[in-house]
TIVOFI-403536 format. One record per residue: x, z, y of N, C-alpha, C in turn. Coordinates in steps of 0.001 Angstrom, whole numbers, plus 500000, padded with zeros to 6 digits. Each point is the difference from the previous one (the first is absolute). Layout:
! TIVOFI-403536
XZYXZYXZY...
This chain:
! TIVOFI-403536
269491192879615740499606499283501370498663499943499937499081500450500778498927499697500055499540499263501332499300498805499522499776499234501207498454500075500418499406499886498875498497500286500385499329501178499487499785501240500499499451501250499630498728499509499240498868499451500353498754499661499650499797498673499932499996499360498551499772498526499826499072499781498859498765500910499963499019499856499069499335498613499917499715499375500865499538498682499760500899498776499924501194500422499963501100498879499918500786500113498774500816498868499680500823500315498982501306499339500085501288500545499997501185499606500291500572499249498801500324498693500384500584499074498591501312500007500142500748499995501197501638499901499973500423500542501515501165500871499768500742500274501368501365499362499890500362499365501004501624499814500221500606500595501440501097500746499570500639500625501052501222499269499948500065499685501365501502499543500524499987500367501667500413499183500789500047500388501332498492500338500725499020499632499350498507500432500227499532500196498654498986500649499865499162500439498821498781499071499802499682499006499116499012499115499808499235500497498722498792500315500412498958500677498995498997498660499884499709499637498761498715498880499652499191500907499389498784499983500376498617500791499389498952499248500242498966500335499330498746499336499916498750500998499526498883499507500349498925500862499785499681500403498649499826501297499608499492500413498614498661499722499642499029499526500624499044499831499816499553498473499580499030499860499151500039498513499529498640499303500748499275500712500781498994499405500871500284500443501464499229499127501118500043500325501387498690499836500318499731500916501383498664500105500501499983498884501368499102499202499881500144499061501495499623500869500951500943499681501122499824500930501396498820499345500677499366499079499605498752499732500970498783500504499244499654499625498837498832500396499232500162501251499146501156500520499693500344500636498990499819500162498636499690498552499625499907499941498426501212499826499342500076500556498800501212500270499132500569498560499666500989499446500030500424498935499414501176500017498954499750499092499073501140499990498795500784498422499827499142499076500325500906499016499999500884499579501146501331499806499516501065499733500887500126498657500350500165499728501292500183498366500503501438499812499912500678500760500442501811499790500363500483501362500335501267499719500054500972501205500259501128499593501233500526500980500620500993499695501097500469501212500109501503500039500404500879501324500518499766500447501669499538501011500107500066500641501402501217500945500443500690499380500995501055500950500187499666501167501031500599501307499614499819501139500927501067500659500062500268500631501524501086500742500095499444501620499917500844500912499406499763501396499940500832500952500602499802501118499921500921501126500295501409499903499338501139500140500684501283499854499264500163501384498971500702499671499084500418501130499096501450499887499731500530501129500277501459500171499644500732499348500901499326499912501296500927499121500941499926498395499790499135499733499161499817498361499545498728499634500426500184498584500635498438499673500176499159499768498640498607499937500073499387499864498941498938498864500085500113499041499133499205498703500230499294500044498599498519499691500503499104499979498745499585498659499940499871499316498686499356498809499456498551500328499135499278499718500693498572500522499202499288498787499700499512499875498838499193499128499241498571499967500458499519498864500635498630500303500521499346498796499122498792500480499506499143498992499235498924499573501008499500498702499973498857499511500611498933499895498802498565500370500485498937500198499231499051499050500227499158499566499142498695499170500317498958501236500163499172499733501231498955501136500073498645499610499226499604500890499163498978499855498927498696499494500697499955500679501122498564499582500651500053498729500878498880499207499601500155498670500482499556499940501620499269500933500309499290499845501518501255500753500567500953500286499748501057500747501062500833498931500554500166500319501346500740499152500969501546499764499721500240500906499095501553499801499672500054500027498388500502498576499801499997499604498684501170500488499092501371499974500715500918500564499516500833500777500791500359501111499375500542501292500982501429500372499406500632500618500465501266500815499468499717501334500006500665500485498991499756501722499726500712500524500924499708501196500291500597501131500951500662500966499402500963500461500834500651501335499741499822501028501038498904500680500105499685500871500853500996501301500068500546500299498855501031501148499919501208499582500568500356498531500165501373499762500076500126499304501644499132499147500200500114499242501347498579499486500415499873499744501347498853499387500536500008498573499837498743499329500158500044498571499587500910499092501222500782499281499447500850499003500900500967500745500708500328501243499595501114500662500531501291499613499305501218500164500712501085499900499453500821501177499673499535501098500266500398501417499844498952500963499213500801500851499281498875501079499456499454500850500827498984500580499512499150501021501021501014501002500573500968500657498784500686501057500702501299499600500879500390498820499793501025499350501191499311499815501168498726499571499903499583499726501559499493501320500418499638501021499373499768501249500573501233500599500733501033499846499118501322500653500474500688499158501576499778498642499867500152499128501163499046500512501146498883500251499726499189500423501067500268501372500692500317500996499051500674501250500522500935499863500881501112498952499487500912499826501135499819499469501107498902498971500019499613499540501443499368500807500751499201500946499236499497501113500923500728501064500465501166500229499367501042501046500530500898499344500996500432498905499681501188499549500682499886498529500786498720499445499652499811498607500798500826498716499051499832498994500722500494498675499137501572499908499890500634500255501163501361499596499841500760501067499326499746501243500482500732501192499399499399500183498427498979499535499781499570500075498425500418499006499208500473498539500584500478499237499276501597500476499540500575500512501087501468500340499922499963501358498804499134500758499896499822500890498938499750499481498656499036498983499916499449499288498940501038499558499167500852499352501040501285499316499157501025501015499515500126501040500688500949501116499021499275500565498945498756499853499770499224500592499096499724498898498718500646498742500216499847498739499431498582499675499823499010500043500953498717499416500042499685498852500320500968499228500723499871498621500272498741499717500903500186500572501016498631499695500918500620499704501764499185498766500427500499499842501540499124500815500659500094499989501373499500500953500907498427499216500302499888498791499830498699499100499988499198500435498756500383500017498963499631500535498700499295501563499909500802500846500605499682501428500322498853500369500953499981498975501169498965500016500953498728499616499500500028498780499212498758499431499428499499501005499111500823500808498957499426500778499243499382501411500651500573500250501276499361501025500869498695499560500345499888498764500532498737499528500614498872500123498832500273499604498840499140500128499051499659501192499318500695500998500341499335501533499580498816500091500821498956500615499212498917500393500377500373501212500903499381500301501277500432501166500820498717501261499447500732501310499878499084501021499454499089500084501416498676500518499335498956500218501062500218501026501022500052499656501207499998501067501101499522501368499737500518501191500549499464501179499875499158500024501373499046500710499971498871500099501091500965500870501112500024499214501207500708500492501141499337501146500545500899501121500432499429501349500645500166500227501286501621499516500528500184500210501180500564498701500587499217499328500826500192498486500448500473500190501207501044499088500583500314499512501282499643498912500246499428499764501443499453498626500563500811499910501342500195498692500069500716499388501418499940498747500091500044499462501029499998498487500168501304499461500187499803498607499647501524499254499991499542498559500335501078499316500409499703498621500718500126498776499002498989499506499710500113498644499357500897498968501030499503500125501173500692499303501140499957500835501366501340500293500415499787500879500962499123499802501381499126500657500509499250500028501032499006498918499906499724499510498763498878499016499842499194500539498752500466500414498878498996500382498637500910501366499210499233500730500005500270501261499259499326500480498863500536500417499049499291500525498857500130501524499927499880500455498540499912501348499863500821500396498847500898500728499755500927500379498913499287501579499633499952500064498808499577501283499486501025500215498764500435501176499857500943500562499293499452501468499244500343500259498714499995501346499451501127500470500488499867501291500568501166500772500528500541501010498989499339500114498784500302501033499091500883499304499090499884498849499670500985499014499247500777499101500690499936499782501537500645499473500644499944498568499583498802499372499904500097498616499469498792499325500957500121498622500262499073499449500760498847499592499144498694500188500378498898499995499341499110498522500310500032499557501120499233498909500573500230499416501283499832498832500327500023499420501357498763499195500228499473500380500992498836499577500496500176498877501184499146498848499889500060498735501006499786500428501288499415501337500395499774500304501387500068501424499956499724500517501344499822501469500360498474500167500508499215499486499707498570500299500363499518501210499245499060500519500665499532501310499377499270499626498765499276498878499967499224499898498854500841499594498844501023499419500166501073499568498689500412501199499527500581500992501129500792501137499301499169501023499406498661500150500390498934500778499727499637499580498677499711498717499567499626499522498496501158500355499183501257499914500487501138500473498883500098501205499670499387501004501106499954501494499837498990500292498770498849499156500283498730500280498943500528499602498827500844499130499983500186499526498339500955501017499507500532500920500759500953500985499334499634501399500330498884500624499351499389501110500313500822501223499662501181499706499457500987501095499381500690500379501356500239499617500989500527500167501374499576501479500528501258500764500055499760501420500684500398500167501402501186499326500006500726500069501309500380498636500645499884499657501264500120498785500530501111500317501248501177499392499935500924500254501101499995498610500789499667500201501397499805498971500815500590500271501352500184498858500756500458500185501504498762500437500860499896500146501247498994500266500691499330499085500306499709498731499452499113498845500099498593500385499918499106499596500792498759500406499951499084499161499039500739498702499343499233499116499177500443500773498652501073500412499764500529500624498734498884501446499679499762500442501281499241501612499790498791499482499742499296498854500623498674499703499623499949499379498497500988499337499693499887499646498400500055501065499039501087501028500132500121500970499193498645500827500133499497500344501045498540500459499898498904499715499507499866498492499962499110499303499290500324499839498594501154499523499633500205499905498689500519500984499084500418500962500686500514501301498892499769501365501057498503500214500042499749501046500841500571501379499273500209499977498687500497501189499333501470500322500212500674498994500705501313500135500111500362500707501222501274500796499988500669500670501221500784499066500522499769499529501595500932499291500580501158500658500798501105499602499653501350500654500622500794498937500733500716500619500777501188499188500991501368500251499266500666499022499726501190500091499492501164500599500980501220500184499392501150500549500843499966499199501240500410498762499682500549499179501184499192499813501161498556499962499774499020500116501223499972501344500378500554500989499255499624501405500738501258500232500836501220499290499442501319500128500733499872499379501415499346498850499919499725499001501115499259500799501059498781500653499510499131500893501149500950500788500620500675500763498982500822501266500184500840499475501327500819499091499612501067499540500905499420499611501522498803499255499890499422499655501293499556501402500780499327500852499186499750501443500607501189500843500565501145499929499284501061500688500450500782499444501073499991498465500389500405499333501025499267500583501214498632500023499884499359500470501402500056501198500348500081501154498811500465501226500280501246500256500497500914499143499457501445500341500549500200499516501534499274499081499920500228499225501637499213501149500998499020500700499836499259500894500608500890501173500119500411500585498999501017501101499962501286499725500809500516498907499825501329499751500902499767499945501466498637499241500297499680499974501333499855501462500702499168500907499164500319501381500445501253500729500160500828499518499043501288500649500126500799499430501265499812498838500316500471499321501117499575500633501421498701500259499767499521500757501339500567501296500182500226500699498726500497501406499978501416499981500407500747499155499802501441499887500395499912499816501274499113499010500841500180499997501298499509501042500784498973500703499519499661501332500468501055501344500236500905499725498779501254500947499761501111499652500858499728498752500947501109499453500613501025499286499370499906499493498830501122499325499318499680498346500478501162499465500004500047498545500659499268498899498801499012499649500120499586498832499108500976498846500027500039499399498534500768498848499923499521498865500873500854499334501087499042498864500559500054498857499236498651499228500516499948498811499175500958498999500594500012499120498786501042498796500302499582498755499303500430498809500441499801498731499283500729499883498671499232499456499050500683499671498728501167499118500212499874499182500842501316498912500174501391500979500533499648500941500889500919500735500427500542500870498908499285500531499277500399501085499108500861499266498970499498498784499393500466499419498857501479499166500429500104499386501365500971499342500257501095500659500273499660501374500202501226500877500517501107500086498979499658500054498687500914500168498890500063498700499223499661498873500488500293498687499341501407499438500499500655499187499098501112499316500227499479498777500779501146499514500561499870498564500818499645498941499205500568500199498456499402498969499040498539500131499623499843501042500040498546500409499418498930499551501322500384500194501064499173499895501145499983498326500184501146499210499825499749498624500091499185499514498898499936500521498618499250499546498929498390500232500543499877501217500473498393500458500285499522499186500879500963499411501135499429499084501104499847498606499365500884499638499235499651498819499377498605499771499242499936501122499236498719499952499270498635500226500802500162500697501027498973499756500985499636498789500708501275499331500004499603498691500738499429499118499092500469500080498564499441499016499104498220500572499920500010501278499992498651500191499828498888499451501148500640500042501256499041499697501196499927498369499721501095499313499538499717498566499679498928499590499339499994500795498470499198500009499143498350500377500824499931500894500516498683500438500736499560498799500725500890499234500765499617499135500932499423498718499231500835499886498760499622498800499187498800500325499253499464501177499679498809500245499177498940499863501320500075500341501124499238500133501092499590498524500220501025499183500130499782498582500411499227499142498763500374500437498781499229499192499005498682500683500001499645501239500124498682500438500139499127499371501108500841499566501190499127499444501058499826498414499545500650499692499404499702498441499261498876499747499175499637501151499372498838500052499120500297500216498735501186500091499612500382500385498423499384501376499471499706499958498675499449501252499496501328500738499643499461501303499746500903501024499775501020499785498861499393499566499005500673499595498876501012498760500145499526499252500764500942498684500353501085500625500663499778500948501123501065500402500758501043500899499271499535500841499059500870500787498863500893498946499313499507499059499568500786498970499200501168499279501010499468499547501018500838499541500921501360500818500667499481501310500161500977500671500553500735500692498954499470500203498643500784500657499266499851501469499887498730500501500190499602501578500404498726500235499009499783500946499986498852500716499143498720499585500935498916499786499313498602499766500546499593501189500884500121501206499490499518501056500511500849500425501336501533499664499826500668500175501369499581499022501213499651498794499590499457499104500986498740500475500527499140500603499288498667500418500472500322501257501007500900500950499458500171501256500766500574499474501381501139498976499998500448499703501221499030499221501112499216499221499388498966499407500876499035500899500574499549500797499133499042501466500412500779500627500962501115500299499952500826501039501069499973499314501498499884498652499930499729499443501332501275499829500792501184500574499926501222499945500669501038500214498777501386499741500395501102500235499403499912501327499074500018500177498827499995501265499092501372500490500184500121501401500578501292500487500200500110500587498544501026500171499200500377500573498961499775501496500046499434500557498998499616501727500018501373500420499878500019501223500582500968500920500105500127500650498677501370499722499091500067500811498808500365501376500249499193500867499129500419501399499946501459500223499491500584500987500435501370500365499729499824500800498505500639499487499135500017500620498640500844501310499773499510500921499254500949501230500095501163499685499274501137500679500688501295499937499444500663501293499346500988499679499486500412501444499378500874500796501132500247499365501097500755500392501108499041501160500706498700499520499757499084500939500947499976501448499618500456500246498788500052501432499771501275500644500672500767499448500590501418500515500391499852499453501450498958499861500696500033499207501337500410501192500971499570501227499497500238501125500977501654500123500010500499500082499097501584500027499830500630498957500646499589498606499762500635499084500693499932500048501440498757500453500414499950500057501475500872500987500588500385501259499268500916500950500559501162499464500130500737499500498919501245499468499946499987498901500745499303499206500241500132498960500983499865500556501258499391501062500578500187500627501351501230500634500272500688500531498695501169500794500039501375499195500245499580498349500158500788499073500051500591499022498785499570500678498750500337498974498918499288498657499898500479499045500369499364498630500124500733499242498839500654500379498874500600499159498931499057500120499011499537498854499428499097499812499027500500500492498654501216499507499599500887500554498828499834501435499772500562500649501234500031501416499949498495500706499763499071499692500755498805500509499974499294499548498418500410498986499411499546499654498669500682500989499054501328500294500228500598501037499092499345501471500066499668500161501163499417501429500280498568499983499435499389498928499947498479500090499504500179499913498397500926499440499495500206499858498595500222501373499627500832500650500478500244501539499690498864500967500064499043499567501006498801500720499850498835499488499096500432498948499283499043499630499024499204498648500103500553499387501257499446498564500049500288499055498993498935499327499503499970499022498871499752498705500574499794499576501468499693498630500319501523499037500029499592498987500475501190498942500214500936500341501527500849499507499946500928500205501421499332498850500764499296498857499458499621498993500932498698500653500758499206500746499187498852500645500722500527501082501218501013500553499670500377500958501169500385499290501168500537498793499657500684499213501237498702499633500796499041499249499184498708499700500841499397500992500647500132501151499475499317501358500932500963500139501360501413500063499892501006500137501056499565498923500968499728498822499447499885498931501049499010500186500862499027500827499707498791500261500736500534501192501023500816500866499638500627501029500793500788499230501116500840499014499695501088499524500962499135499204501177498608499783499602499235499376501453499489500833500503500413500276501502499624500920500953498677500493500092498910498964500176498600500508499915499327500462498871500643499458498835499508500678498621500510501336499810501445500043500465500323501182499709499488501202500784499451499683501242499403501015500784498472500282499393499251499238499389498818500122499664500299500798498603500931499610499348500074500895498780500463501562500318500654500167500706500411501114500649498839501049500383499005499251500899498693500407500511499230500388498786499936499251499229499212500264498757500592501026499149501286500243499947500517501248499416499838501269500555499501500123501262499669501238500704498983500718499376499050499238499650498767500484499297500129499975498593499940500905499423500048499957498431498704499539499474500369498952499104498756499194499240499439501192499059498420499834500065499285501072499302499312499031498532499823500956499131499767499227498600498826498951500146499391500056500819498880498723499997500963498812500787500937500000500511500713499089500467501100499346499190500288500699499033500860499747498871499367499035498708498536500490499983499429499274498900498917499086500278500041498818499410499193498852500390498549500195499295499211499091500198498636500287499305500017499543498408500946498925499726500365499595498690500664501103499137500830500696500760500641501138499157499181500952499566499152500447500948499155501164499917498684499592498883499692498802499998499228499483498862500746499995498614501258499415499926500621500119498867500129501414499555500146500952500743500008501498499764498833500281499421498809499856500792498683500322499230499817499221498931500445498975499706499563499214498829500980500667498794501273500329500128500583500814498957499287501233499657499838500701501012499098501385499840498920499601499120499026499292500453498677499463499260500371499816498664501045498987499508500241499599498559500565501044499373500717500906500619500484501234499022499227500891499794498845500268500927499015501039499593498842499570499088499956498370500137498962499480499003500695499479498748501104500123499850500574499181498825499454500344498597499143500984499925499218500008498583498714499619500071499716499539501011498540499373500291499740498863499493498899498983500333499705498799499485500660499058501016501264499923499969500913498745500673499988500466501489499659500973500591499942500484501224498765499154500873498980499840499424498827499426500509499378501292500651499444499447501249499248501057500883498700499215500306498959501000500127498744499228500397499780499523501115499103498860500174499887499670501525498898500740500422500215500793501003498910500661500752499278499331500743500553498746500497499139499076501038499029499216499298500010499813498658499190499039499207498720500543499962
């Protein structure tokens, strides 16, 4: 059983094996060097026993009893008159664990963290708490960082709407590099100048970051990341689709198709609400109007926006929006979410006109055709058909087949474009596209 593979400067005097292994050892040298002045001392002042924990052996904990000698420093001008001999091959000064045990616990801390590392160390007979593992991790000297080559820069809020800083990340290693106290051009440019190895800077369309990159790292290529490209693409597609759909509606009118009449949101939505849902909606609207009147009254009394928000129990931003609106803010109309029934809408309308108004029967027919939605979703759709006005609007809409642009939203087209871009550039540098506007 080998406990110490290399013990050239030490001498083992006794080994006791029981529930744990106890090893008594001492230094093999007759002298010791003073840690302050380096003079070699021979005169021994006293001795004491130092207790150390070591790596387990054969699933038994190892306890070291090290005999330590105190020496008189021979140099009279040395500030340390008496010193204890060191064991650099075994443990650090004042440590309770050997060097190799500390390194093992540090590896567990870096890999698993404090709590999980403590659980694993208990199974390995290492005897270390989570606080001990975290303390050893903090004592470890971090390796020198590699010079960054591809850097991402973006702003982040110290305090939202009041104070912003700058976050810089290494996009190749996916780790944060630094946090700057503000986002001024001078601060960011100075950081870039301290890192001349930067070749690529990924940023948003901020003019401040563009100027900082040009001043601090003129050799670097400025690029835009995928998120901002997707955002710009979505905005552009929304405008293009709106223009194309308007042209399509004009073409339908020119061909004699009847355009879907405009209708109020309240008429469309209340047509397929139950009585209980309508009562709940009216109650919420009444409560909302009362809160608006209370907000307006407190504002006329001279209270601040923050005080009004605390008194009413609302967000400060909501209070500001209500006061800026000038009148009772009607809730925005919610867009109808896509449903699994939409794919079978033509078949449902056809069977409805044929006289089949039974929800269970229609559900069984759709299941036979591959419908995977719930029965409740189909019933909600049929409730819209049972309302006369809503049914007539849906049948009028059915007369004009929807084109591909009407079936796709700007968000879905953006996702399709992003998937195509990601697939075609999967072998590139993380899908980074140069910013042509910088």
